[in-house]
C-alpha positions, 0 to 999 in steps of 0.5 A: 500500499502506498500513501499520498498526502496532499492527494488532491493537489496538482502534483498529488492527483497526477502522481496517484494517476501514475501509480494507479496505471502501474496497478499500485494500491493507493491510499489518498489522505485528504483534509476533512471536508476537502474538495475531492474533485481531483480524485473523482473516478479514481480507484483509490482509498480515501482517508481523512487526515491532517499532517498536524494531527498525529493520530490521523497520520497513524491511521493513514499509515496503517499497512503502508510501505511507501509514503509520498509526502506532498501536503503543504502550503504554498504562498507567493507573498513575502514575509513571515506566515506562521500557518505556512510554517506550521503546515510545512515544517511541523506537518513534515516533522509529524509525518517523519516521526509517524513514518519511523514509528509505523516502520514505513519502508521509504518516505519520498518528500516533495520539497521545492527548488525554492528550499535551496539557497538562492545563488547568483552566477552559478548553475543551481544543483544539489551541491547547493544547500537547503537554506532555512534562513531564507528571508524572502518568504515563509514558504521557502524557509519552511520547505528548507527547514522541513527538508533538513528535518527529513535528512535528520531522520535519515541519519536516525535510520529512516529511509527517505529521499527528497525531490525538488521540483521547479515551477510546475505546469500541466493538466489536471490542475483542479485546484488552480495552482499559481501557474494554472491561474496565470494561464487562465488569466492570459487565456481569457484576458484581451490584454496580457500584462507581463514582465521581463524574466524567465524561469525553469518550468517542468511538466507535472506528469514528469514530476510524478514520474520523477517521484516514482523513480526516486522511490525506486532508484533514489539513494536514501538521504539524497535530494534530486532536482526535478527541473524541466526547461528555462523559458522566458515569460514572454515565450510562455505567453506566445506559446499559450496564444499559439495553442489557442490560435489567437494573437493578443496584446502583451504589455511588458511592465518595467521591472521597477514599476512592477516591483513598486506595484508588488509592494501593495500585493498583501493589501490587495490580497486582504481587501479583494480576497484574491491572489495577486500575480505580481508580488515581490516574491514572484518578481524576484523568482523570475528575475533572479537565477533560473539556471537549474540543472537536473543532471543528477536526476537524469543520471541516477533516476533516468529522469526525462522531462518532455519539451516545455512547448508540448506541456504548455499546449497540453495545459491549455487544451486541458484547461479549455476542456475542463472549463467547458465541462464545468459550464456544461455541468452548471447548465444541466 
């Protein structure tokens, strides 16, 4: 039996689909009252649980051999967020302790490229350490601290591997990831706003393949970067328009103006209850170092990400199909 935490998330539900195709028995841990649309129609055992509730983790791990731990909070807002830190760090510590207690054979922890120390002028790879002192956001620092907690557990005898995806795109994005929301905004808006920048993005299906490969071939106590391809923000927009067969206006904002506007992102979020697209965090990400290597994952795991142009096109087609299905359901 395999347990997947964070099962309804973008990576989580795609991982489950991959595991089911391999005829694996899968148990999906979901939060109480959580929307389970992403798991609809899948032959998976669903259990309610919370990474902050040790008792529910014990129930979820009964009879489990492998745990894919994905549950966490993502935030692109700057500054300290105690709840993000609690879920990402305390939650992971709980998962680790229960995994040891329940004698789980292997834990595969999904960290993040943002957990790794931000450096300039060099290619980012696994030789660069996790940085729990990263002051850019609670998300980065908490994922780094959680990764170090997993490595501490390995030294205490737990068999665990860490994977670090870069920016994730792809189909089956039922819960509106940051990139999924951006794609949808660009698909429906007559005028698209963007900034000069680039980042490394990877297909969610390739991330799921990488997680499975890490569970089978990864060396305990090692981390593996699951990256795809570096691409400019303007090229993403061009590929989206190509997939739609349309041409829309794109307005490139000066970076200084975007950074100024980003200062008001937390206030915008509080007042309107919406996630802003331009934040100090997101701007720093796409204007910073995005030279990232997946050589270790290719060499040791056999990781082979697909071309990003294919991923963008198939993401757009899936979003169109999913939105059409939602409209049909509402009209019925």
